[in-house]
SEGU-327409 format. One line per field, with one value per residue (C-alpha): residue number from 1; x, y, z. Coordinates in Angstrom, 2 decimals. Example, Ala and Ser with C-alpha at 12.3 -4.5 7.8 and 13.67 -1.06 7.14 Angstrom:
// residues 2
seq: 1 2
px: 12.30 13.67
py: -4.50 -1.06
pz: 7.80 7.14
//
This chain:
// residues 215
seq: 1 2 3 4 5 6 7 8 9 10 11 12 13 14 15 16 17 18 19 20 21 22 23 24 25 26 27 28 29 30 31 32 33 34 35 36 37 38 39 40 41 42 43 44 45 46 47 48 49 50 51 52 53 54 55 56 57 58 59 60 61 62 63 64 65 66 67 68 69 70 71 72 73 74 75 76 77 78 79 80 81 82 83 84 85 86 87 88 89 90 91 92 93 94 95 96 97 98 99 100 101 102 103 104 105 106 107 108 109 110 111 112 113 114 115 116 117 118 119 120 121 122 123 124 125 126 127 128 129 130 131 132 133 134 135 136 137 138 139 140 141 142 143 144 145 146 147 148 149 150 151 152 153 154 155 156 157 158 159 160 161 162 163 164 165 166 167 168 169 170 171 172 173 174 175 176 177 178 179 180 181 182 183 184 185 186 187 188 189 190 191 192 193 194 195 196 197 198 199 200 201 202 203 204 205 206 207 208 209 210 211 212 213 214 215
px: -45.36 -47.88 -49.46 -53.20 -54.23 -57.42 -55.17 -55.69 -58.80 -57.11 -53.51 -51.70 -49.48 -48.79 -46.48 -49.36 -51.68 -48.00 -47.29 -51.48 -50.79 -47.35 -48.76 -52.27 -49.37 -47.22 -50.35 -51.47 -48.13 -48.02 -51.22 -50.78 -47.78 -48.80 -52.80 -52.62 -55.17 -58.21 -56.81 -56.84 -59.82 -60.06 -61.02 -58.14 -55.86 -57.32 -57.02 -53.55 -52.33 -54.16 -56.47 -60.55 -62.07 -63.19 -59.59 -58.52 -61.26 -60.18 -57.61 -58.48 -61.35 -61.31 -59.55 -58.06 -56.75 -54.94 -53.27 -52.42 -50.51 -48.60 -47.77 -46.60 -44.46 -42.82 -42.14 -40.34 -38.44 -37.10 -36.17 -34.08 -32.47 -31.31 -30.10 -28.39 -26.89 -25.44 -23.88 -22.21 -21.11 -19.73 -17.88 -16.25 -14.95 -13.01 -14.90 -18.61 -19.31 -22.99 -24.00 -23.78 -26.03 -28.71 -27.76 -28.33 -32.25 -32.66 -31.39 -33.72 -36.93 -36.50 -36.52 -40.89 -41.70 -44.92 -45.78 -44.39 -46.76 -50.09 -49.55 -48.62 -52.43 -54.63 -54.25 -57.10 -55.61 -52.23 -49.54 -46.24 -45.60 -46.41 -43.45 -41.52 -41.46 -39.52 -37.17 -37.01 -36.23 -33.46 -32.05 -32.18 -30.14 -27.66 -27.16 -26.77 -24.12 -22.13 -22.67 -21.72 -19.03 -17.32 -14.11 -14.98 -16.97 -16.37 -19.82 -22.00 -25.54 -28.66 -28.23 -31.79 -33.00 -30.52 -31.47 -34.54 -34.60 -32.13 -34.55 -37.45 -35.18 -34.32 -37.95 -38.37 -36.59 -39.67 -41.40 -38.36 -39.24 -43.18 -43.23 -39.99 -38.90 -36.67 -33.72 -30.72 -30.66 -26.61 -28.23 -30.41 -28.03 -25.41 -28.14 -29.60 -26.32 -25.24 -28.22 -27.39 -23.87 -24.85 -26.11 -23.84 -24.40 -22.26 -20.01 -19.26 -19.59 -16.76 -16.36 -17.50 -20.38 -20.93 -22.04 -25.24 -28.50 -30.42 -33.68
py: -32.34 -35.06 -34.36 -34.44 -37.79 -40.59 -40.89 -37.03 -35.48 -32.24 -31.85 -30.30 -27.06 -25.19 -26.33 -27.00 -29.07 -31.15 -31.75 -33.33 -35.67 -36.20 -37.53 -39.32 -41.36 -42.07 -43.38 -45.37 -46.90 -47.58 -49.18 -51.40 -52.90 -53.28 -54.47 -55.27 -54.06 -55.41 -53.64 -50.34 -47.92 -44.14 -43.22 -45.04 -43.62 -40.00 -40.76 -41.86 -38.95 -36.40 -35.26 -35.49 -37.93 -34.47 -33.37 -36.82 -36.39 -33.38 -35.15 -38.54 -40.43 -43.58 -46.01 -47.36 -44.15 -43.74 -47.11 -46.72 -43.40 -45.22 -47.89 -45.42 -43.61 -46.85 -48.27 -44.64 -44.64 -48.75 -47.82 -44.77 -47.49 -49.53 -47.25 -45.77 -49.11 -50.12 -46.44 -46.84 -50.26 -49.10 -45.80 -47.74 -50.73 -51.44 -54.25 -55.24 -58.60 -59.28 -60.84 -57.78 -55.84 -58.92 -58.75 -54.41 -55.63 -57.96 -55.39 -53.07 -54.84 -56.18 -53.05 -53.25 -56.66 -56.02 -53.38 -56.52 -58.35 -56.31 -55.26 -58.87 -60.14 -57.31 -54.29 -53.87 -53.01 -53.30 -56.37 -57.02 -55.98 -52.34 -52.54 -54.72 -52.80 -49.91 -52.04 -54.51 -50.86 -50.43 -53.81 -54.32 -51.20 -52.45 -55.67 -54.38 -51.97 -54.82 -56.68 -53.77 -52.61 -55.94 -56.51 -60.14 -59.35 -62.84 -64.38 -64.21 -63.60 -61.51 -58.88 -58.05 -61.52 -62.52 -59.65 -60.00 -63.54 -62.31 -59.67 -61.88 -64.34 -61.69 -60.74 -63.96 -61.63 -60.32 -63.98 -64.55 -61.33 -61.75 -65.39 -66.01 -68.97 -70.85 -69.47 -67.25 -64.45 -65.57 -68.79 -66.90 -64.51 -67.30 -69.40 -66.25 -65.31 -69.00 -69.13 -65.87 -66.44 -69.22 -67.03 -65.77 -62.36 -63.15 -65.00 -61.55 -59.29 -57.87 -57.69 -54.07 -52.50 -49.17 -46.26 -47.22 -45.41 -42.75 -43.09
pz: -1.92 -2.96 -5.91 -5.78 -6.84 -5.98 -2.61 -1.47 -1.15 -0.26 -0.96 1.89 0.68 4.14 6.72 9.36 6.97 6.02 9.31 9.85 6.82 8.07 11.72 9.87 7.95 10.91 13.15 10.36 9.79 13.67 14.03 10.78 12.03 15.16 14.28 10.85 8.11 10.21 13.40 11.56 11.27 10.47 14.10 15.82 13.14 14.46 17.79 17.62 15.13 18.04 15.41 15.16 12.67 10.97 10.67 9.01 6.29 5.32 3.36 3.17 1.88 3.84 5.48 2.15 0.97 3.84 3.45 -0.12 0.66 3.44 1.28 -1.51 1.02 2.26 -1.61 -1.83 1.50 0.94 -2.85 -1.38 1.18 -0.71 -3.44 -0.70 0.69 -2.37 -3.17 0.47 -0.68 -3.87 -1.90 0.61 -0.87 -3.96 -4.59 -3.97 -4.31 -5.83 -2.28 -0.55 -3.23 -2.23 1.24 1.03 -0.10 2.16 4.92 3.81 3.81 7.11 8.85 8.17 7.71 8.54 6.01 3.44 4.97 4.78 1.70 0.36 1.74 3.42 1.38 -1.13 -4.40 -3.50 -3.76 -3.24 -6.74 -6.02 -3.51 -6.09 -9.39 -8.49 -6.69 -9.86 -12.14 -9.67 -9.64 -13.25 -14.01 -11.03 -12.75 -16.45 -14.57 -13.70 -16.74 -19.21 -17.32 -16.88 -18.64 -19.81 -23.09 -24.35 -23.21 -25.74 -23.89 -24.18 -20.85 -21.14 -21.14 -18.28 -16.28 -16.30 -15.20 -12.34 -10.71 -10.64 -8.91 -6.33 -5.83 -4.02 -1.02 -0.28 0.41 2.83 4.57 4.50 4.99 7.91 6.62 9.60 7.24 9.05 7.03 5.94 4.89 2.66 1.11 0.57 -1.20 -3.45 -4.78 -5.37 -7.69 -9.05 -9.91 -12.04 -14.64 -17.26 -16.32 -13.19 -15.26 -17.16 -14.50 -12.70 -8.86 -8.79 -10.40 -12.55 -11.06 -8.88 -10.00 -7.79 -6.92
//
């Protein structure tokens, strides 16, 4: 259930009000993907949600408040999907290569690229860092799981520092999705894996990570 915050004027508590907010957010997400930030308005959101503007304003003060809620919801869904992808890999395969973990992150981001583009360059008060922050926390925990559980402890290294560097590199996946360079996904994953594998963390890591963190 949404917590009372600057995003919501009134927190939905009943099933009917929760359904109304869901329709508002679904409509806003659809318009954001189809029309971008400038092409999305409260009137269009209300029309797409099948409610009156007055009903919309019961819950949200303006367009930006709605879109901030969309970003928060999208970020959580993305985090849940990456976590689920990683957990599925660990359950289904004895050896999980690091490239599979990277591909899990890329695949999750590619499902709704337009949302990332809007966050990165159009939505006031929000940047791609808002999406990357929880993903970085997840990837940090995952990579540390590789390193700490690794059988080869002979390599002297600062796990925290090396992990931080790798996670910053993995942040370029968001630029790959947003910028749409003429690079095939498998090529991007291969080259990203090559860079990551050049780190002492990768030399020390086993093929299979420790337990995947839960969101």
